[in-house]
Steps between C-alpha positions, in 0.01 A plus 500: 500500500661155538778418739786261414291198595213602272272616781361843566744762623464600864490872426277527194218326323358509149140586449259593227317701762553848634633537856248482784447873572436641153838361425814588319566301190863448406560312177665164551593225259260359243249784538441416865551738789777461752393651831755518783335393823617822663311706241157335511360798692507750215337835586232506233504400135832532324641314207867485408575720204187709539484852632351374827818348639706804407259742664434277801856383563729763355521877477740653250573835337735614226742786557726691264780501760799267478456200732777607742345846544152354545634259767657793688177696473298205637723498809456875553123492454463186714667681789252787463219245548652339810664208322865416543712327237651186652697389196541566130593207279667585169394187313693587183825548694450192718416260219771641272760452778389135526558439129146569379524832314186711487438779251218676686511676835294358786494632855292325766436716805390353830294766674319492831273712715607395850164601648302295247736202523461503879120496466513202260738305724286578804201334333678204342875466549521227233430767237863607533541295181316778313729774632655731396320651202690513172503755225671409175651756263606346172550549129289302258433557131687833509294641788564539871229348715427530870279230646400281792282210601194643669518448880123449527496223240794328666352515851161387366674178396650456846227607742127569538551735795308828440754699706775384265292604199475850645876518552568360152268761346685777683843366398389455140365856482833632629701282262295613200566862602872427534513348152288771341700781660829336395420484133 
C-alpha cells in the first residue's frame, strides 16, 4: 500500500508471499496480498474467502427467532454461564437516527466474564484492547444469525503466552455454548 508520497505505508505492506507463520493471505490490489503488520502472526494457514478464516476467526449459527428475541436470549443465557452484558448496541437504530437508514436488524452485545477478564488482565494488562467479548445478532439474507470472533484466534494474534491460550480456550468454549443455547 502506498502512502501520499509514494512510499510504503507504515501499517501495511504488499507481498506475493504468505505471512511468516503459515500466514494469512488477504487479497490486495493487482493480485498481490496486503498484510497489515499487526496481523503477520496468523495462527496457522488461512486464506481470505476460504472456509479456514471463517472457522478459525468466526463462529456463527442461524436461528429462526427474530433478531430482537435472539439478542434477549443471548443475554439470558450469557448470565447463566457467568457472563454479564455490559452494553447492547442497536446498530440499525443508531445508524438510522444519524441519517443512514438500515433495513436489517443488528444488535451487538458486549459480554464479559469478570473472572476470565481478571485473569487475562493479570497476565497482560495491555490486552484490555481485546475486551470485552462481543456477540452479534443480525439479519442477513432473510435469516437471523448469531456470531462472534473466536477469542482464541484473536488472542493468538496478540500473544504467545500459553496461560492466555488456556483462558481463551475456556472463554471460547463458553461463548460457543452461549450462542448455541440461544439459537
